[in-house]
N, C-alpha and C positions, 0 to 999 in steps of 0.2 A: 380802712385806715383807723377808726376808733378802736378796733381790736389790739392793734400794735401801740397806740398811744397808752390804752388801758393797762397792757402788758409792762409798757416802760414805767409808768407811773406805780403799779404795783411793785416793781424791782426795785425803783428808787425809794420808795417808802419801805420796803423790805431792808435796803442796805442803810439808809439813815436812820430809821427809827426802830425797827425789829431788831436789827443787828447791833445797835448802839453807836455807828460811826457820828452821827451828827454830834453827839456830846464830845466825841474825841477829837472832832475837827477843829483847830484851835483859829481865832481870828478871822482873817479874810479868806481863809482857805475855802470856805464854802462858796464864795463866789468862784473863785478858779475853777474848782470842781464842776460847778453847774454849768460854767461856761464849756468846759471840755466836754461833760455830758450832753450838752446840747450840740455841739459840733458833731458828735458821733451819733447823734440820732436818738440818744437817751436808752440805748440798749447796750448790755455788756458783751464783753467779747469781741469788741469793736477797736480798731485803732483810728487815729485821728492825727493829721500833721498840722501844727499851728507854730508861728513864731511867738516870741517873747512878746513883739510889739503888739500882736494881734490880740495876746491875753491881756497886756496892759489896756489896750484899747477898749476891749470888750468889758473889762470888769472895773475900768477907771482907777486902777490901783498902780502905785509907784513899781519899778523895777524891783527893788530890793525885797517889797512885799510879794510880789508874783513869785519871784525865786524862792523866798522863804516858805510860802504856801504850797508850792510844788514839792519841795523838799519834804514837808510834812505828809503831804498826800503821798508820796513815794513811801516814807515811813510806815504809813498806815496800810499800804499795800492798795490803795485806791486808783493810783495811777501809777503806770510803770512806763519810765522813759526808754525807748528802745533805740534811740540816736544819742550817742555819746559825745559827737564831736563839739567843742566848744565853739560858740558863734555860728553854729548851724541851726537852721529850722530844725524842730524837734518833732519827732512822731511819740505819740503818747499811746499806751495800749490800756484800754478800761477792763480790768478783770472782774470777775463776779466775785468779791471779797467774801472770805469765810465770816462766821459768825466772830463779833469782836469779843477779846479776851476779857474785857471789863464788862460785857453784857450780862 
């Protein structure tokens, strides 16, 4: 298990620090991103199904803040919503994003 954790930690450091995404995630978006990452085991190329209520409870953020954060994460390519029905529990895919354009 320590090997997987180390790999996940290295990947997360690479995405947030080395690729420059931490500087581009605005406001409370980092909380939403980390909750989604934790739910998928901290490994890229995974999907996780979470409701808006689950995200709000885990981050202790308001509904509009979570929605805005998700939209920003999607714009950055850090999270991809694979369920597009309004009012439904959504599945999010966590890609291994490319080098940040501003890095």
